[in-house]
PyMOL commands that place a pseudoatom at each C-alpha (Angstrom):
pseudoatom trace, name=CA, resn=MET, resi=1, chain=A, elem=C, hetatm=0, pos=[6.017, -5.650, -9.291]
pseudoatom trace, name=CA, resn=THR, resi=2, chain=A, elem=C, hetatm=0, pos=[2.844, -5.422, -10.431]
pseudoatom trace, name=CA, resn=ASN, resi=3, chain=A, elem=C, hetatm=0, pos=[-0.386, -3.460, -9.041]
pseudoatom trace, name=CA, resn=ASN, resi=4, chain=A, elem=C, hetatm=0, pos=[-1.547, -6.971, -8.287]
pseudoatom trace, name=CA, resn=ASP, resi=5, chain=A, elem=C, hetatm=0, pos=[1.589, -7.986, -6.329]
pseudoatom trace, name=CA, resn=ILE, resi=6, chain=A, elem=C, hetatm=0, pos=[1.096, -5.110, -4.366]
pseudoatom trace, name=CA, resn=LEU, resi=7, chain=A, elem=C, hetatm=0, pos=[-2.504, -5.762, -3.441]
pseudoatom trace, name=CA, resn=ARG, resi=8, chain=A, elem=C, hetatm=0, pos=[-1.753, -9.420, -3.130]
pseudoatom trace, name=CA, resn=ARG, resi=9, chain=A, elem=C, hetatm=0, pos=[1.488, -8.891, -0.681]
pseudoatom trace, name=CA, resn=ILE, resi=10, chain=A, elem=C, hetatm=0, pos=[-0.595, -6.156, 1.369]
pseudoatom trace, name=CA, resn=ARG, resi=11, chain=A, elem=C, hetatm=0, pos=[-3.554, -8.235, 1.858]
pseudoatom trace, name=CA, resn=TYR, resi=12, chain=A, elem=C, hetatm=0, pos=[-0.862, -11.047, 3.182]
pseudoatom trace, name=CA, resn=SER, resi=13, chain=A, elem=C, hetatm=0, pos=[1.035, -8.357, 5.215]
pseudoatom trace, name=CA, resn=LEU, resi=14, chain=A, elem=C, hetatm=0, pos=[-1.982, -6.972, 7.143]
pseudoatom trace, name=CA, resn=ASN, resi=15, chain=A, elem=C, hetatm=0, pos=[-3.752, -10.230, 7.157]
pseudoatom trace, name=CA, resn=LEU, resi=16, chain=A, elem=C, hetatm=0, pos=[-6.776, -9.246, 5.399]
pseudoatom trace, name=CA, resn=LYS, resi=17, chain=A, elem=C, hetatm=0, pos=[-9.708, -11.514, 4.495]
pseudoatom trace, name=CA, resn=ASP, resi=18, chain=A, elem=C, hetatm=0, pos=[-11.580, -11.610, 2.030]
pseudoatom trace, name=CA, resn=HIS, resi=19, chain=A, elem=C, hetatm=0, pos=[-14.625, -9.679, 3.006]
pseudoatom trace, name=CA, resn=GLU, resi=20, chain=A, elem=C, hetatm=0, pos=[-12.360, -6.722, 4.823]
pseudoatom trace, name=CA, resn=SER, resi=21, chain=A, elem=C, hetatm=0, pos=[-10.475, -6.486, 1.436]
pseudoatom trace, name=CA, resn=LEU, resi=22, chain=A, elem=C, hetatm=0, pos=[-13.902, -5.517, -0.528]
pseudoatom trace, name=CA, resn=ALA, resi=23, chain=A, elem=C, hetatm=0, pos=[-14.837, -3.547, 2.619]
pseudoatom trace, name=CA, resn=LEU, resi=24, chain=A, elem=C, hetatm=0, pos=[-12.092, -1.452, 1.584]
pseudoatom trace, name=CA, resn=PHE, resi=25, chain=A, elem=C, hetatm=0, pos=[-12.593, -1.262, -1.856]
pseudoatom trace, name=CA, resn=ASP, resi=26, chain=A, elem=C, hetatm=0, pos=[-16.206, 0.195, -1.557]
pseudoatom trace, name=CA, resn=LEU, resi=27, chain=A, elem=C, hetatm=0, pos=[-14.794, 2.662, 1.446]
pseudoatom trace, name=CA, resn=GLY, resi=28, chain=A, elem=C, hetatm=0, pos=[-12.412, 3.839, -0.875]
pseudoatom trace, name=CA, resn=GLY, resi=29, chain=A, elem=C, hetatm=0, pos=[-15.139, 4.303, -3.440]
pseudoatom trace, name=CA, resn=ILE, resi=30, chain=A, elem=C, hetatm=0, pos=[-14.133, 1.177, -5.974]
pseudoatom trace, name=CA, resn=THR, resi=31, chain=A, elem=C, hetatm=0, pos=[-17.724, -0.627, -6.727]
pseudoatom trace, name=CA, resn=ILE, resi=32, chain=A, elem=C, hetatm=0, pos=[-15.902, -4.360, -7.236]
pseudoatom trace, name=CA, resn=ASN, resi=33, chain=A, elem=C, hetatm=0, pos=[-17.436, -8.027, -7.088]
pseudoatom trace, name=CA, resn=GLU, resi=34, chain=A, elem=C, hetatm=0, pos=[-16.045, -10.924, -4.993]
pseudoatom trace, name=CA, resn=ALA, resi=35, chain=A, elem=C, hetatm=0, pos=[-15.344, -12.501, -8.765]
pseudoatom trace, name=CA, resn=ASP, resi=36, chain=A, elem=C, hetatm=0, pos=[-13.902, -9.027, -9.559]
pseudoatom trace, name=CA, resn=PHE, resi=37, chain=A, elem=C, hetatm=0, pos=[-11.432, -9.339, -6.591]
pseudoatom trace, name=CA, resn=LEU, resi=38, chain=A, elem=C, hetatm=0, pos=[-10.667, -12.824, -6.981]
pseudoatom trace, name=CA, resn=ALA, resi=39, chain=A, elem=C, hetatm=0, pos=[-9.415, -12.004, -10.228]
pseudoatom trace, name=CA, resn=LEU, resi=40, chain=A, elem=C, hetatm=0, pos=[-7.243, -9.825, -9.138]
pseudoatom trace, name=CA, resn=LEU, resi=41, chain=A, elem=C, hetatm=0, pos=[-5.749, -11.567, -6.721]
pseudoatom trace, name=CA, resn=ALA, resi=42, chain=A, elem=C, hetatm=0, pos=[-4.983, -14.618, -9.377]
pseudoatom trace, name=CA, resn=LYS, resi=43, chain=A, elem=C, hetatm=0, pos=[-1.597, -14.694, -10.461]
pseudoatom trace, name=CA, resn=GLU, resi=44, chain=A, elem=C, hetatm=0, pos=[-0.551, -13.810, -14.468]
pseudoatom trace, name=CA, resn=GLU, resi=45, chain=A, elem=C, hetatm=0, pos=[-0.952, -17.411, -15.229]
pseudoatom trace, name=CA, resn=ASP, resi=46, chain=A, elem=C, hetatm=0, pos=[-4.435, -18.245, -14.362]
pseudoatom trace, name=CA, resn=ASP, resi=47, chain=A, elem=C, hetatm=0, pos=[-6.930, -17.992, -16.697]
pseudoatom trace, name=CA, resn=ASN, resi=48, chain=A, elem=C, hetatm=0, pos=[-9.627, -15.804, -14.170]
pseudoatom trace, name=CA, resn=TYR, resi=49, chain=A, elem=C, hetatm=0, pos=[-6.515, -13.374, -13.854]
pseudoatom trace, name=CA, resn=HIS, resi=50, chain=A, elem=C, hetatm=0, pos=[-7.215, -9.937, -14.522]
pseudoatom trace, name=CA, resn=SER, resi=51, chain=A, elem=C, hetatm=0, pos=[-4.909, -6.230, -14.271]
pseudoatom trace, name=CA, resn=CYS, resi=52, chain=A, elem=C, hetatm=0, pos=[-5.374, -4.478, -11.004]
pseudoatom trace, name=CA, resn=SER, resi=53, chain=A, elem=C, hetatm=0, pos=[-5.738, -0.500, -12.134]
pseudoatom trace, name=CA, resn=ASN, resi=54, chain=A, elem=C, hetatm=0, pos=[-3.249, 2.210, -10.114]
pseudoatom trace, name=CA, resn=GLU, resi=55, chain=A, elem=C, hetatm=0, pos=[-7.239, 3.652, -9.379]
pseudoatom trace, name=CA, resn=GLN, resi=56, chain=A, elem=C, hetatm=0, pos=[-8.377, 0.172, -7.934]
pseudoatom trace, name=CA, resn=LEU, resi=57, chain=A, elem=C, hetatm=0, pos=[-5.047, 0.154, -5.997]
pseudoatom trace, name=CA, resn=LEU, resi=58, chain=A, elem=C, hetatm=0, pos=[-5.290, 3.672, -4.915]
pseudoatom trace, name=CA, resn=GLY, resi=59, chain=A, elem=C, hetatm=0, pos=[-9.209, 3.538, -3.673]
pseudoatom trace, name=CA, resn=PHE, resi=60, chain=A, elem=C, hetatm=0, pos=[-8.575, 0.342, -1.925]
pseudoatom trace, name=CA, resn=LEU, resi=61, chain=A, elem=C, hetatm=0, pos=[-5.546, 1.758, 0.190]
pseudoatom trace, name=CA, resn=ASP, resi=62, chain=A, elem=C, hetatm=0, pos=[-8.297, 4.804, 0.490]
pseudoatom trace, name=CA, resn=GLY, resi=63, chain=A, elem=C, hetatm=0, pos=[-10.177, 3.001, 2.045]
pseudoatom trace, name=CA, resn=LEU, resi=64, chain=A, elem=C, hetatm=0, pos=[-7.394, 1.170, 4.344]
pseudoatom trace, name=CA, resn=ILE, resi=65, chain=A, elem=C, hetatm=0, pos=[-6.705, 5.104, 5.408]
pseudoatom trace, name=CA, resn=LEU, resi=66, chain=A, elem=C, hetatm=0, pos=[-10.323, 5.382, 6.405]
pseudoatom trace, name=CA, resn=LYS, resi=67, chain=A, elem=C, hetatm=0, pos=[-10.808, 2.366, 7.860]
pseudoatom trace, name=CA, resn=ASN, resi=68, chain=A, elem=C, hetatm=0, pos=[-8.076, 2.855, 10.122]
pseudoatom trace, name=CA, resn=ARG, resi=69, chain=A, elem=C, hetatm=0, pos=[-8.227, 6.834, 10.913]
pseudoatom trace, name=CA, resn=GLY, resi=70, chain=A, elem=C, hetatm=0, pos=[-11.499, 7.812, 9.748]
pseudoatom trace, name=CA, resn=PRO, resi=71, chain=A, elem=C, hetatm=0, pos=[-12.743, 10.462, 8.176]
pseudoatom trace, name=CA, resn=ARG, resi=72, chain=A, elem=C, hetatm=0, pos=[-10.932, 13.931, 7.305]
pseudoatom trace, name=CA, resn=GLU, resi=73, chain=A, elem=C, hetatm=0, pos=[-12.126, 16.439, 9.811]
pseudoatom trace, name=CA, resn=GLY, resi=74, chain=A, elem=C, hetatm=0, pos=[-13.540, 18.986, 7.559]
pseudoatom trace, name=CA, resn=GLY, resi=75, chain=A, elem=C, hetatm=0, pos=[-12.362, 17.912, 4.490]
pseudoatom trace, name=CA, resn=PRO, resi=76, chain=A, elem=C, hetatm=0, pos=[-13.294, 15.625, 1.514]
pseudoatom trace, name=CA, resn=ALA, resi=77, chain=A, elem=C, hetatm=0, pos=[-13.093, 12.055, 1.159]
pseudoatom trace, name=CA, resn=PRO, resi=78, chain=A, elem=C, hetatm=0, pos=[-9.606, 10.813, -0.082]
pseudoatom trace, name=CA, resn=LYS, resi=79, chain=A, elem=C, hetatm=0, pos=[-9.539, 10.418, -4.109]
pseudoatom trace, name=CA, resn=ALA, resi=80, chain=A, elem=C, hetatm=0, pos=[-7.439, 7.777, -5.897]
pseudoatom trace, name=CA, resn=ASP, resi=81, chain=A, elem=C, hetatm=0, pos=[-4.745, 10.045, -6.940]
pseudoatom trace, name=CA, resn=THR, resi=82, chain=A, elem=C, hetatm=0, pos=[-3.857, 9.399, -10.433]
pseudoatom trace, name=CA, resn=SER, resi=83, chain=A, elem=C, hetatm=0, pos=[-0.715, 12.247, -11.113]
pseudoatom trace, name=CA, resn=ALA, resi=84, chain=A, elem=C, hetatm=0, pos=[2.730, 11.696, -12.585]
pseudoatom trace, name=CA, resn=GLU, resi=85, chain=A, elem=C, hetatm=0, pos=[3.895, 10.654, -9.231]
pseudoatom trace, name=CA, resn=PRO, resi=86, chain=A, elem=C, hetatm=0, pos=[4.892, 6.883, -9.233]
pseudoatom trace, name=CA, resn=ILE, resi=87, chain=A, elem=C, hetatm=0, pos=[2.590, 4.539, -8.120]
pseudoatom trace, name=CA, resn=ASN, resi=88, chain=A, elem=C, hetatm=0, pos=[5.049, 2.975, -5.387]
pseudoatom trace, name=CA, resn=ASN, resi=89, chain=A, elem=C, hetatm=0, pos=[5.367, 6.681, -3.957]
pseudoatom trace, name=CA, resn=GLN, resi=90, chain=A, elem=C, hetatm=0, pos=[1.816, 6.760, -3.666]
pseudoatom trace, name=CA, resn=VAL, resi=91, chain=A, elem=C, hetatm=0, pos=[1.598, 3.448, -2.000]
pseudoatom trace, name=CA, resn=PHE, resi=92, chain=A, elem=C, hetatm=0, pos=[4.270, 3.484, 0.306]
pseudoatom trace, name=CA, resn=LYS, resi=93, chain=A, elem=C, hetatm=0, pos=[2.808, 7.268, 1.315]
pseudoatom trace, name=CA, resn=LYS, resi=94, chain=A, elem=C, hetatm=0, pos=[-0.353, 5.722, 1.947]
pseudoatom trace, name=CA, resn=LEU, resi=95, chain=A, elem=C, hetatm=0, pos=[0.972, 2.866, 3.722]
pseudoatom trace, name=CA, resn=ARG, resi=96, chain=A, elem=C, hetatm=0, pos=[2.429, 4.993, 6.147]
pseudoatom trace, name=CA, resn=VAL, resi=97, chain=A, elem=C, hetatm=0, pos=[-0.623, 7.477, 6.677]
pseudoatom trace, name=CA, resn=ALA, resi=98, chain=A, elem=C, hetatm=0, pos=[-3.106, 4.225, 7.284]
pseudoatom trace, name=CA, resn=LEU, resi=99, chain=A, elem=C, hetatm=0, pos=[-0.797, 2.383, 9.803]
pseudoatom trace, name=CA, resn=GLU, resi=100, chain=A, elem=C, hetatm=0, pos=[0.166, 5.632, 11.376]
pseudoatom trace, name=CA, resn=LEU, resi=101, chain=A, elem=C, hetatm=0, pos=[4.038, 5.247, 10.768]
pseudoatom trace, name=CA, resn=LYS, resi=102, chain=A, elem=C, hetatm=0, pos=[6.334, 7.333, 12.021]
pseudoatom trace, name=CA, resn=GLU, resi=103, chain=A, elem=C, hetatm=0, pos=[10.235, 7.238, 10.292]
pseudoatom trace, name=CA, resn=GLU, resi=104, chain=A, elem=C, hetatm=0, pos=[11.525, 5.075, 12.947]
pseudoatom trace, name=CA, resn=ASP, resi=105, chain=A, elem=C, hetatm=0, pos=[9.091, 2.586, 12.783]
pseudoatom trace, name=CA, resn=ILE, resi=106, chain=A, elem=C, hetatm=0, pos=[9.334, 2.472, 8.880]
pseudoatom trace, name=CA, resn=LEU, resi=107, chain=A, elem=C, hetatm=0, pos=[13.131, 1.776, 9.715]
pseudoatom trace, name=CA, resn=GLY, resi=108, chain=A, elem=C, hetatm=0, pos=[12.706, -0.797, 12.149]
pseudoatom trace, name=CA, resn=LEU, resi=109, chain=A, elem=C, hetatm=0, pos=[10.263, -2.692, 9.694]
pseudoatom trace, name=CA, resn=LEU, resi=110, chain=A, elem=C, hetatm=0, pos=[12.968, -1.758, 6.864]
pseudoatom trace, name=CA, resn=SER, resi=111, chain=A, elem=C, hetatm=0, pos=[15.849, -3.899, 9.037]
pseudoatom trace, name=CA, resn=LEU, resi=112, chain=A, elem=C, hetatm=0, pos=[13.159, -6.898, 10.303]
pseudoatom trace, name=CA, resn=ALA, resi=113, chain=A, elem=C, hetatm=0, pos=[13.610, -7.288, 6.574]
pseudoatom trace, name=CA, resn=GLY, resi=114, chain=A, elem=C, hetatm=0, pos=[17.306, -7.283, 6.517]
pseudoatom trace, name=CA, resn=PHE, resi=115, chain=A, elem=C, hetatm=0, pos=[17.088, -3.943, 4.039]
pseudoatom trace, name=CA, resn=GLU, resi=116, chain=A, elem=C, hetatm=0, pos=[19.370, -0.782, 5.946]
pseudoatom trace, name=CA, resn=ILE, resi=117, chain=A, elem=C, hetatm=0, pos=[18.837, 2.782, 5.082]
pseudoatom trace, name=CA, resn=ARG, resi=118, chain=A, elem=C, hetatm=0, pos=[19.300, 5.773, 6.404]
pseudoatom trace, name=CA, resn=LYS, resi=119, chain=A, elem=C, hetatm=0, pos=[16.741, 8.731, 7.276]
pseudoatom trace, name=CA, resn=PRO, resi=120, chain=A, elem=C, hetatm=0, pos=[17.462, 11.191, 4.620]
pseudoatom trace, name=CA, resn=GLU, resi=121, chain=A, elem=C, hetatm=0, pos=[17.045, 7.835, 1.694]
pseudoatom trace, name=CA, resn=LEU, resi=122, chain=A, elem=C, hetatm=0, pos=[13.530, 7.705, 3.654]
pseudoatom trace, name=CA, resn=THR, resi=123, chain=A, elem=C, hetatm=0, pos=[12.751, 11.372, 3.634]
pseudoatom trace, name=CA, resn=SER, resi=124, chain=A, elem=C, hetatm=0, pos=[13.519, 11.133, -0.269]
pseudoatom trace, name=CA, resn=LEU, resi=125, chain=A, elem=C, hetatm=0, pos=[10.732, 9.297, -0.548]
pseudoatom trace, name=CA, resn=PHE, resi=126, chain=A, elem=C, hetatm=0, pos=[8.372, 11.285, 0.820]
pseudoatom trace, name=CA, resn=ARG, resi=127, chain=A, elem=C, hetatm=0, pos=[9.227, 14.559, -1.013]
pseudoatom trace, name=CA, resn=LYS, resi=128, chain=A, elem=C, hetatm=0, pos=[7.015, 15.988, -3.655]
pseudoatom trace, name=CA, resn=VAL, resi=129, chain=A, elem=C, hetatm=0, pos=[8.182, 15.060, -7.388]
pseudoatom trace, name=CA, resn=GLY, resi=130, chain=A, elem=C, hetatm=0, pos=[10.455, 17.646, -8.930]
pseudoatom trace, name=CA, resn=HIS, resi=131, chain=A, elem=C, hetatm=0, pos=[12.016, 18.281, -5.403]
pseudoatom trace, name=CA, resn=LYS, resi=132, chain=A, elem=C, hetatm=0, pos=[15.803, 18.385, -5.612]
pseudoatom trace, name=CA, resn=HIS, resi=133, chain=A, elem=C, hetatm=0, pos=[16.221, 15.449, -3.124]
pseudoatom trace, name=CA, resn=TYR, resi=134, chain=A, elem=C, hetatm=0, pos=[12.766, 13.741, -4.643]
pseudoatom trace, name=CA, resn=GLN, resi=135, chain=A, elem=C, hetatm=0, pos=[13.646, 9.887, -5.208]
pseudoatom trace, name=CA, resn=ALA, resi=136, chain=A, elem=C, hetatm=0, pos=[11.165, 7.385, -6.842]
pseudoatom trace, name=CA, resn=CYS, resi=137, chain=A, elem=C, hetatm=0, pos=[9.890, 4.222, -4.167]
pseudoatom trace, name=CA, resn=GLY, resi=138, chain=A, elem=C, hetatm=0, pos=[11.744, 0.978, -6.341]
pseudoatom trace, name=CA, resn=ASP, resi=139, chain=A, elem=C, hetatm=0, pos=[10.094, -2.367, -6.353]
pseudoatom trace, name=CA, resn=GLN, resi=140, chain=A, elem=C, hetatm=0, pos=[12.817, -3.704, -4.051]
pseudoatom trace, name=CA, resn=PHE, resi=141, chain=A, elem=C, hetatm=0, pos=[12.214, -0.754, -1.277]
pseudoatom trace, name=CA, resn=LEU, resi=142, chain=A, elem=C, hetatm=0, pos=[8.239, -1.281, -1.611]
pseudoatom trace, name=CA, resn=ARG, resi=143, chain=A, elem=C, hetatm=0, pos=[8.786, -5.030, -1.540]
pseudoatom trace, name=CA, resn=ASN, resi=144, chain=A, elem=C, hetatm=0, pos=[11.345, -4.765, 1.469]
pseudoatom trace, name=CA, resn=PHE, resi=145, chain=A, elem=C, hetatm=0, pos=[8.657, -2.935, 3.370]
pseudoatom trace, name=CA, resn=LEU, resi=146, chain=A, elem=C, hetatm=0, pos=[6.147, -5.307, 3.083]
pseudoatom trace, name=CA, resn=GLN, resi=147, chain=A, elem=C, hetatm=0, pos=[7.804, -7.865, 3.718]
pseudoatom trace, name=CA, resn=GLY, resi=148, chain=A, elem=C, hetatm=0, pos=[9.028, -6.373, 6.689]
pseudoatom trace, name=CA, resn=LEU, resi=149, chain=A, elem=C, hetatm=0, pos=[5.458, -4.909, 7.427]
pseudoatom trace, name=CA, resn=ALA, resi=150, chain=A, elem=C, hetatm=0, pos=[4.314, -9.035, 7.282]
pseudoatom trace, name=CA, resn=LEU, resi=151, chain=A, elem=C, hetatm=0, pos=[7.013, -10.191, 9.973]
pseudoatom trace, name=CA, resn=GLN, resi=152, chain=A, elem=C, hetatm=0, pos=[6.227, -7.630, 12.371]
pseudoatom trace, name=CA, resn=ARG, resi=153, chain=A, elem=C, hetatm=0, pos=[2.809, -8.284, 12.121]
pseudoatom trace, name=CA, resn=ASN, resi=154, chain=A, elem=C, hetatm=0, pos=[3.418, -12.370, 12.457]
pseudoatom trace, name=CA, resn=GLN, resi=155, chain=A, elem=C, hetatm=0, pos=[5.867, -11.469, 15.716]
pseudoatom trace, name=CA, resn=SER, resi=156, chain=A, elem=C, hetatm=0, pos=[3.111, -9.562, 17.140]
pseudoatom trace, name=CA, resn=ALA, resi=157, chain=A, elem=C, hetatm=0, pos=[0.507, -12.163, 16.585]
pseudoatom trace, name=CA, resn=GLU, resi=158, chain=A, elem=C, hetatm=0, pos=[2.228, -15.045, 18.477]
for i in range(1, 158): cmd.bond("trace and resi %d" % i, "trace and resi %d" % (i + 1))
show_as sticks, trace
zoom trace
């Protein structure tokens, strides 16, 4: 999945409007205007398509964390992490923090999407790179997590 796909899926899953999404970028320290934002949402075959950078995506998620949880007490504002850790793992971790999800919640969301895993498989995604049990978060896993999140939000809206 591209960063643009991830951004679109998060936006859909959380039912965010354009102005809400722009506010999240701003909270995360990313300056972006409406035209540039719409270019990030465009499909690759569209003429106005623009690729979403890791910094933009992580800044958007940092804004989501700040909106939902507030600033860190006594600590600096989060910065977009451009470390060697795969982007999917960073996205997944930030969504977990922003939405205050526990392991059971995540397993339930995955189950809603028809994707069953065990708890040890899940915890391996949260380990540090280099840990012997670390596992990279694949596209299929992140896609199913976001699908489960969308399904849950749609069920609770009914």
